[in-house]
BAKE-53127 format. One record per residue (C-alpha): x, y, z; residue in three letters. Coordinates in steps of 0.5 Angstrom, whole numbers, plus 2048, in hexadecimal, padded with zeros to 3 digits. Example, Ala and Ser with C-alpha at 12.3 -4.5 7.8 and 13.67 -1.06 7.14 Angstrom:
<sites>
8197F7810ala81B7FE80Eser
</sites>
This chain:
<sites>
8F98FC86Cmet8FC90486Cser8FC905873ala900902879ala8FD8FB87Cthr8F88FD881pro8F98FB888ser8F38F7889glu8F78F2884tyr8FC8F1889phe8F78F188Fasp8F48EB88Cala8FA8E788Aile8FD8E7891tyr8F78E3894ala8FC8DE893gln9038DE896asp9078DD890asp9038DE88Apro9098DE885phe90C8D8888gly9128DB88Atyr9138D6890arg9128D088Bglu9148D1884arg91A8CF881trp91A8D587Ctyr9198DA882glu91F8D7886ala9238D7880arg9218DE87Elys9238E0886arg92A8DD885ala92B8E087Eleu92A8E7881leu92E8E6888leu9348E3884ala9348E987Fser9358EE885leu93C8F2884pro93D8F288Bala93D8EC891gln93A8F1896thr9368F8895phe9358FD89Agly92E900899arg9298FC895val9228FD892trp91E8F888Fglu9188FA88Cile9128F588Bgly9148F1891cys90E8EC890ser90E8E7895asn9158E8897gly9198E2894glu91E8E6890leu91E8EB896thr9218E689Bala9268E4896asp9288EC895leu9288EC89Dala92E8E889Dthr9328ED898arg9318F489Bcys9328F88A1asp92B8FB8A1ser9258F989Cleu91E8FD89Bile9198F8897ala9138FB895thr90C8F9892asp9068FC890leu9028F6893ser9018F689Bala9008EE89Barg9078EE897ala90A8F289Cval9078EE8A2ala90A8E889Eleu9118EB89Dala9118ED8A4thr9108E68A7glu9158E38A2arg91B8E88A4thr9198E88ABgln9208E58ADala9248EB8A9his9238F28AEala9268F68A9his9208F58A4val91B8FA8A4asp9158F88A0val9108FE89Earg9098FE89Agln90A904894ala90890688Darg90E908889his90F90D886pro90A91188Basp90E90F891thr91590E891trp91A90D897pro91F912899asp927911898gly92B90E893leu92C906891phe93290288Fasp92D8FD88Cleu9268FE88Aile9238F7887val91D8F8883phe91A8F1881ser9138EF87Eglu9118F687Fval9128FB879gly90C8F8874tyr9078F9879tyr908901878leu906905872asp90C90886Eala90B90F871asp90B90C878thr911908876leu91590E873thr914912879arg91690C87Emet91D90B879ala91F91287Bhis91E911882arg92190B883leu92790E87Flys927914884ser92790F88Aser92D90B889leu93490D88Carg93A90E887gly93C907887asp935904888gly9318FF883val92A8FE881leu9288F787Fval9228F687Bala91F8EF87Acys9188ED876his9148E8873trp9148E886Cleu90D8E586Aala9088EA869pro9028E986Ephe8FB8ED86Eala8FC8F1875gln9028F4872ala9028FB86Fpro9098F986Bgln90D8F386Aser9148F286Egly9188F3867arg9148FA867asp9168FB86Eval91E8FA86Dhis91E8FE866arg91B90486Aleu920903870leu92690386Barg923909868arg92190D86Eglu92790B873leu92C90D86Egly931909872met936904871gln9338FD870arg9388F9874val9358F2874phe9308EE870gly92C8E886Ftyr9278E686Bgly9238DF869asp91C8DE866ala9198DF86Dasp91D8E4870val9218EB870arg9268ED875leu92A8F3874asp92E8F7879gly9308FF878trp93590387Cala93890A87Cleu93F90787Dasn940902877ala9468FE87Bala9468F787Aser9458F2880val94D8F187Fala94E8F887Fgln94A8F9885arg94E8F4889ala9548F7887gly9568F2883leu9588F687Carg
</sites>
């Protein structure tokens, strides 16, 4: 495929409440744990999660921030994520198509997980530039993607992370990879966790 994945694909898969097995699969629980453990601060001010799906990661991120915007293309996913996070009044779940629509303001953390390979390279390039401009000076962008190619994705997870590394022009502050998943964090301020905590 050379264009972004059509919205009808997501409408179809969200006929199920948990189409990717976020609640049931150890792979997904482990991936969330890796992402959350990699974050360079215990708590953040303003956070944006792109592609929130049914809200499993959203609920975890809600415990680590003052405010959280979670967006997804699918209306059904937004409904599921809203239900999943109803105990967290500081979470705002919205339906949106990016980069055509974009939230106002700057963020301390942006999470871009399992989304990039649904975008064609030109769209992802525009997305990368806007993501960088939406970070505060000490903000962090985290990307996490499945590496195996699949028919509905215009590009692979490896392609996504190579493009982000090139287009963001930011310091990579952490990374993890195995045969299945790639997890990277980029920041304008490359201070380490210990430096952020005043330990060195």
